C-alpha positions, 0 to 999 in steps of 0.5 A: 935622439928623435925618431925622425932624425934617427931614420933619416941616417939610418937610411943613409946608412943602409943606402952606404952600405948597399953601395960599399956592398954592390948589393942590387936592389929593384926600387928605390929605398925608403922608411919601409923598404923591407930588410927581411922576409919576402922581397928584401933587400938582404939574405941573411949574412948580409943582415947580421952585417949591416946590423953590426954596421948600425951599433958602430954607426949608434956608438960613434954618433950618439955614443950609444953601445947596443947590442940589436940582435938580442933576446928581446930583439928576437922574441918581439911579436914583430921583427925590429929589422923587417925595416928602417923604420920598424929598427928606428922605433925599436932602438929609441925604445931601447933608448930610452929605457 
């Protein structure tokens, strides 16, 4: 699994999720678009639902089963759910362990 490929695919998953759930966004999405915090794309329930979508994508695309919202993720100094970029980095780290 290469991070560049994963970032592009996760950005596609994000775009599809936003369209399917009719989420209004004020700017074009990119790898650093904020998914949580101030000026974020999602509210808390949308983020949880998106994380489940990503887990399903990882299982379907890479046959990789993981629980992204784990104790490990929640205890990090910087949340892996800030952006697609930080999420991709976290998934790659987790995948390589």
